[in-house]
C-alpha positions in Angstrom: -8.2 -31.1 -4.0 -5.1 -29.0 -4.2 -6.2 -27.5 -7.5 -9.6 -26.8 -6.2 -8.2 -25.0 -3.1 -6.0 -22.9 -5.3 -8.9 -21.9 -7.5 -11.0 -21.0 -4.4 -8.1 -19.0 -2.9 -7.7 -17.1 -6.2 -11.5 -16.5 -6.4 -11.6 -15.1 -2.9 -8.6 -12.9 -3.5 -10.0 -11.5 -6.7 -13.3 -10.7 -4.9 -11.2 -8.6 -2.4 -9.5 -6.8 -5.3 -12.7 -6.1 -7.1 -14.2 -4.5 -4.0 -11.5 -1.9 -4.2 -12.3 -1.0 -7.8 -11.2 2.7 -7.9 -13.5 3.7 -10.9 -16.6 2.5 -9.1 -15.5 4.1 -5.9 -15.3 7.5 -7.4 -18.6 7.1 -9.2 -20.2 6.3 -5.8 -18.5 9.1 -3.9 -18.3 12.2 -6.1 -21.3 14.5 -5.8 -20.9 17.6 -7.9 -24.0 19.3 -6.4 -22.0 19.5 -3.1 -19.1 21.1 -4.9 -20.4 24.4 -6.3 -17.0 25.9 -7.0 -16.5 27.7 -10.3 -13.5 25.8 -11.7 -12.2 22.4 -10.7 -8.5 21.5 -10.8 -8.3 17.8 -11.2 -5.3 16.1 -9.6 -4.9 12.3 -9.2 -1.9 10.3 -7.9 -1.3 6.7 -6.9 -1.6 3.3 -8.4 -5.3 3.8 -9.1 -4.9 7.4 -10.5 -6.0 6.6 -14.0 -9.2 4.7 -13.1 -10.1 7.4 -10.5 -9.4 10.2 -13.0 -11.5 8.5 -15.7 -14.5 8.3 -13.4 -14.1 11.9 -12.4 -13.9 13.4 -15.9 -17.0 11.4 -16.9 -18.9 13.1 -14.1 -17.4 16.6 -14.3 -18.7 18.8 -17.3 -15.7 19.8 -19.4 -16.4 23.5 -19.0 -15.9 23.2 -15.2 -12.4 21.8 -15.6 -9.6 24.4 -15.0 -7.5 23.1 -17.8 -6.2 19.6 -18.4 -6.1 17.3 -15.3 -3.0 15.7 -14.1 -2.7 12.0 -13.1 0.5 10.4 -11.8 0.7 6.6 -11.6 3.2 3.7 -11.7 4.4 2.8 -15.2 2.4 -0.5 -15.3 -0.9 1.3 -14.7 -0.4 4.1 -17.3 -3.3 4.5 -19.8 -4.9 7.3 -21.7 -7.6 9.4 -20.0 -9.6 12.1 -21.8 -8.8 15.6 -20.7 -6.0 14.3 -18.4 -2.3 14.3 -18.7 -1.2 10.9 -17.5 2.4 10.7 -16.2 4.2 7.5 -15.4 6.6 7.5 -12.4 8.7 5.1 -10.4 7.3 2.8 -7.7 8.4 1.6 -5.2 11.6 3.5 -5.9 11.0 7.2 -6.7 12.5 8.6 -9.9 13.0 11.8 -11.8 9.7 11.4 -13.7 7.9 11.4 -10.3 9.9 14.4 -9.2 9.0 16.4 -12.3 5.3 15.3 -11.9 5.3 16.5 -8.3 6.7 19.9 -9.4 4.0 20.2 -12.1 1.3 19.4 -9.5 2.7 21.9 -7.0 2.7 24.6 -9.7 -0.9 23.8 -10.7 -2.4 23.9 -7.2 -0.5 27.0 -6.4 -2.3 28.8 -9.2 -5.8 27.9 -7.8 -7.9 30.9 -6.9 -10.3 31.5 -3.9 -13.4 30.3 -5.8 -11.7 27.3 -7.3 -11.8 23.7 -6.2 -8.7 21.5 -6.1 -10.2 17.9 -6.4 -7.5 15.4 -5.4 -7.9 11.7 -6.0 -5.5 9.7 -3.8 -4.6 6.1 -3.9 -1.9 3.8 -2.5 1.7 4.4 -3.8 1.4 8.2 -3.8 4.3 8.6 -1.4 6.8 7.1 -3.8 5.1 8.4 -7.0 5.3 12.1 -5.9 8.7 12.8 -4.5 9.3 16.5 -3.9 12.2 16.9 -1.5 12.6 20.0 0.6 15.2 22.6 -0.6 18.7 21.5 0.2 18.0 17.7 -0.1 18.2 15.9 -3.4 15.9 13.1 -4.6 18.8 10.7 -4.3 19.5 11.7 -0.7 15.8 11.4 0.3 15.5 8.0 -1.4 18.7 6.8 0.4 17.1 7.7 3.7 13.9 5.9 2.9 15.8 2.9 1.7 17.6 2.6 5.0 14.4 2.7 6.9 12.8 0.1 4.7 15.8 -2.2 5.1 15.7 -2.1 8.9 12.0 -3.0 9.0 10.6 0.4 9.9 6.8 0.4 9.7 4.8 2.8 7.5 4.1 5.2 10.3 7.8 5.6 11.1 8.7 5.9 7.4 6.1 8.5 6.8 7.1 10.6 9.9 10.5 11.0 8.3 9.2 11.4 4.7 6.8 14.2 5.7 9.6 16.3 7.1 11.7 15.9 4.0 8.9 16.7 1.5 7.1 19.8 0.2 3.9 17.9 -0.5 3.5 15.3 2.2 2.2 16.0 5.7 -0.4 18.5 4.5 2.0 20.3 2.2 -0.2 20.0 -0.8 -3.2 21.5 1.1 -0.9 24.4 2.1 0.1 25.1 -1.5 -3.5 25.1 -2.6 -4.6 27.8 -0.2 -6.8 29.9 -0.6 -8.8 27.4 -2.8 -11.1 24.8 -1.6 -9.6 21.3 -1.4 -11.6 18.1 -1.6 -10.0 14.7 -1.6 -11.4 11.3 -2.5 -9.2 8.7 -0.9 -8.7 5.0 -1.6 -6.9 3.7 1.5 -4.0 1.3 1.5 -3.3 1.8 5.2 -4.4 -0.3 8.2 -7.0 1.6 10.2 -7.4 4.1 7.4 -5.2 6.8 9.1 -5.6 9.6 6.6 -2.3 11.2 7.7 -0.5 8.0 6.6 -2.2 7.3 3.2 0.2 8.7 0.6 1.9 10.4 3.5 -1.2 12.7 4.2 -0.8 15.3 1.5 -4.1 17.0 2.3 -4.5 16.4 6.0 -2.8 17.7 9.2 0.4 16.1 10.4 0.8 15.7 14.2 4.4 14.4 14.0 7.4 16.6 14.5 11.0 17.0 13.3 12.1 15.8 16.7 10.1 12.6 16.3 11.6 12.0 12.9 15.1 12.2 14.4 14.1 9.8 17.1 12.8 7.3 14.5 16.1 7.4 12.6 18.1 7.1 15.9 16.0 4.2 17.2 16.4 2.3 14.0 20.2 2.8 14.1 20.5 4.7 10.9 20.9 8.3 12.0 24.7 8.3 11.4 24.2 6.6 8.0 21.7 9.0 6.4 23.0 11.9 4.2 24.4 14.9 6.0 21.9 17.2 4.2 19.0 15.2 5.7 20.6 15.4 9.2 21.1 19.2 8.9 17.5 19.8 7.6 15.9 17.8 10.4 18.1 19.5 13.1 17.2 22.9 11.8 13.5 21.9 11.9 13.9 20.7 15.5 15.5 24.1 16.4 12.6 25.9 14.9 14.6 27.4 12.0 12.4 25.7 9.4 8.6 25.7 9.5 6.8 22.6 10.8 4.3 20.6 8.7 0.8 22.1 9.1 -0.9 20.9 12.3 -4.6 20.3 13.0 -5.3 23.9 14.0 -3.7 25.4 10.9 -6.0 27.6 8.9 -5.0 25.8 5.7 -7.5 23.1 6.7 -10.5 25.4 7.1 -11.5 24.7 3.5 -10.3 21.1 3.2 -12.5 18.0 3.2 -12.3 14.4 2.2 -14.3 11.2 1.6 -12.8 7.7 2.1 -13.9 5.6 -0.9 -12.4 2.2 -0.4 -10.1 0.4 2.0 -8.6 -2.9 3.0 -11.4 -3.5 5.5 -14.0 -3.3 2.7 -12.0 -5.7 0.6 -11.6 -8.1 3.5 -15.4 -8.2 4.0 -15.9 -8.9 0.3 -13.4 -11.8 0.5 -15.2 -13.1 3.5 -18.5 -13.1 1.7 -17.1 -15.0 -1.3 -15.5 -17.6 1.0 -18.8 -18.1 2.7 -20.5 -18.5 -0.6 -18.0 -21.2 -1.5 -19.0 -23.2 1.6 -16.2 -22.3 4.0 -16.6 -21.8 7.7 -15.0 -18.3 7.6 -13.1 -16.5 10.2 -11.4 -13.1 10.1 -8.0 -13.9 11.6 -6.9 -10.3 11.7 -8.1 -7.0 10.2 -4.7 -5.4 10.9 -2.0 -8.0 10.2 1.3 -6.3 10.7 4.7 -7.1 12.1 7.6 -9.1 10.6 6.3 -11.2 7.7 8.0 -14.5 8.7 7.0 -14.1 12.3 3.4 -13.4 11.5 3.4 -16.4 9.1 4.5 -18.7 11.9 1.9 -17.4 14.3 -0.8 -18.1 11.7 0.6 -21.6 11.1 0.5 -22.4 14.8 -3.1 -21.1 15.1 -4.1 -23.1 12.0 -2.5 -26.3 13.4 -4.4 -25.9 16.7 -7.7 -25.1 14.9 -7.3 -28.1 12.5 -6.7 -30.5 15.3 -9.8 -29.3 17.1 -11.9 -29.4 13.9 -10.8 -33.0 13.2 -12.4 -34.1 16.4 -15.8 -32.6 15.4 -18.5 -34.9 14.3 -18.8 -33.3 10.9 -15.8 -31.1 10.3 -16.2 -28.3 7.7 -13.6 -26.6 5.5 -12.3 -23.5 7.1 -11.2 -20.2 5.6 -9.0 -17.9 7.7 -8.7 -14.4 6.3 -6.5 -11.5 7.1 -5.8 -8.0 5.8 -2.8 -5.8 6.5 0.7 -5.0 5.7 3.7 -6.8 7.1 7.3 -5.8 6.9 10.6 -7.6 6.1 14.0 -7.3 7.8 16.4 -7.5 4.9 19.5 -9.5 5.9 20.2 -11.3 2.6 20.6 -10.2 -1.0 17.7 -12.3 -2.5 14.7 -11.2 -4.4 11.1 -11.0 -3.2 8.5 -9.0 -1.2 6.7 -9.2 2.0 3.9 -11.4 0.6 6.3 -13.8 -1.0 8.3 -14.0 2.2 5.1 -14.6 4.2 4.1 -17.5 1.9 7.5 -19.2 2.0 7.7 -18.7 5.8 4.2 -20.2 6.2 5.1 -23.3 4.2 8.1 -23.9 6.4 6.2 -23.1 9.6 3.3 -25.4 8.6 5.8 -28.3 8.3 7.5 -27.4 11.6 4.2 -27.2 13.5 2.7 -30.2 11.8 -0.3 -28.6 10.1 -2.3 -31.6 8.8 -4.9 -32.1 6.1 -5.1 -30.3 2.8 -4.3 -26.6 3.0 -3.5 -23.6 0.7 -2.2 -20.2 1.7 -2.3 -17.2 -0.5 -0.7 -13.9 0.5 -0.9 -11.2 -2.1 -0.8 -7.4 -2.6 -4.0 -6.0 -4.0 -2.0 -3.8 -6.3 -0.6 -6.9 -8.1 3.0 -6.1 -7.2 4.9 -7.3 -4.2 8.2 -5.5 -3.7 10.4 -4.9 -6.7 9.1 -8.0 -8.5 6.5 -9.0 -11.1 4.6 -11.1 -8.6 1.7 -10.1 -6.4 2.8 -12.6 -3.7 2.7 -16.3 -3.3 0.3 -19.2 -3.1 1.6 -22.3 -1.4 0.3 -25.7 -0.2 1.3 -28.8 1.6 3.5 -30.1 -1.3 5.3 -26.8 -2.0 8.4 -27.5 0.1 9.0 -30.9 -1.5 8.6 -29.5 -5.0 11.3 -26.9 -4.1 13.6 -29.6 -2.7 13.1 -31.7 -5.9 14.2 -28.6 -7.9 17.4 -28.4 -5.9 16.2 -25.6 -3.6 16.7 -25.4 0.1 13.6 -23.5 1.3 15.1 -22.4 4.6 18.3 -21.1 3.1 16.3 -19.2 0.5 14.2 -17.6 3.3 17.3 -16.7 5.2 18.6 -14.9 2.1 15.3 -13.1 1.6 15.0 -14.9 -1.7 11.4 -16.0 -1.6 10.8 -15.1 -5.2 13.2 -17.7 -6.6 12.1 -20.3 -4.1 8.4 -19.9 -5.0 9.3 -19.7 -8.7 10.9 -23.1 -8.5 7.7 -24.7 -7.2 5.4 -22.6 -9.5 3.9 -20.9 -6.5 4.3 -17.3 -7.4 1.0 -15.3 -7.5 1.1 -13.4 -10.8 -1.8 -11.1 -11.5 -0.3 -8.1 -13.3 -1.0 -4.6 -12.2 -4.6 -4.3 -10.8 -5.0 -0.6 -11.0 -5.9 -0.4 -7.3 -4.1 -0.7 -3.9 -5.6 -1.4 -0.5 -2.7 -3.2 1.1 -2.5 -7.0 1.3 -4.8 -10.0 1.8 -4.0 -13.4 3.3 -6.2 -16.3 2.6 -5.7 -19.7 4.3 -8.0 -22.5 3.3 -8.1 -25.7 5.4 -9.8 -28.9 4.5 -10.1 -31.7 7.1 
């Protein structure tokens, strides 16, 4: 039964990933008849950049391309695309290659003329892949600021509020550079609720946040005094009005800017639900926006599942249940171990399932649709009722490893790492809990 549940969990997860196929998304959403511009500047960035660019060049006649396109993606997803210069860059940690790629894109879009179209293909990971710090702040200083926010559990909205005010591209900066050309974006969302200003830090849409709010985020998270002095000075100058704000909704740069949302976590969650139902599970969407601290949310799910299982056991003909969730949790780093939010979620769930006496056969998969969870080679974890004992038999204390944020090594000891390789897409995470009476 354990093997079957694992196979089902993987099948359901793979259906969710397939629903976010970036190549097909562009094929379905790009209508050239609605884009009559003379020349098209093709720009793609994110983990799905290559697949999205491939679809675009297959649809756009070569004579309409304004030179070679540019695609920036993480190293694992780099592949050749006709008529496109593909550049590998660092993710989740920005690097010099990404900085140089960002400069190249900024130069290209700045050259676009009034009758040109800047076609921008955006997917998850774009924030890290295109680091272009403001003048006076180095890449290392900007990265150090982001690292401090990540380590203290700041959510994506808080992180992006700060990043937008330290970047020349984020927060509508790319749209500003492309003026007076027309800008059209095809967007593959990796953000809960599909907030366009958050996806890849909103390079082509208005930013409603301010310098003052960015300072408040850093102060509330207790890192204001720890960030580089250059960052403090830049944000203070912005607050005082000495530096231009990011473009707001009424800015004229958006008069010729449009977008289409091609794929999202919600679409993938629905596909996972359909597959689970086809496999015979009584399927429930536990959450469409699962966020919060990974280990806390894992325990909440375990408590809910334990209650549900007890109720289901009293039914005359209990059915297997699939609880599905989509979202993006966070991790408070207190230890020095290795892992990511999905691995931590999986390990924490296994511990919480034992604590709250979850009965019957169960399997929990928590995975990133991009195939990479944190700075590891795993997409997440897939655990069951025997995982903890397997770890203990291997000399691992699961609770101690969780306390040290070392879920990777704990799950590796029980052969419970979810390894998929880079998927070429990114629409946040999926959690799949299968319960058999």
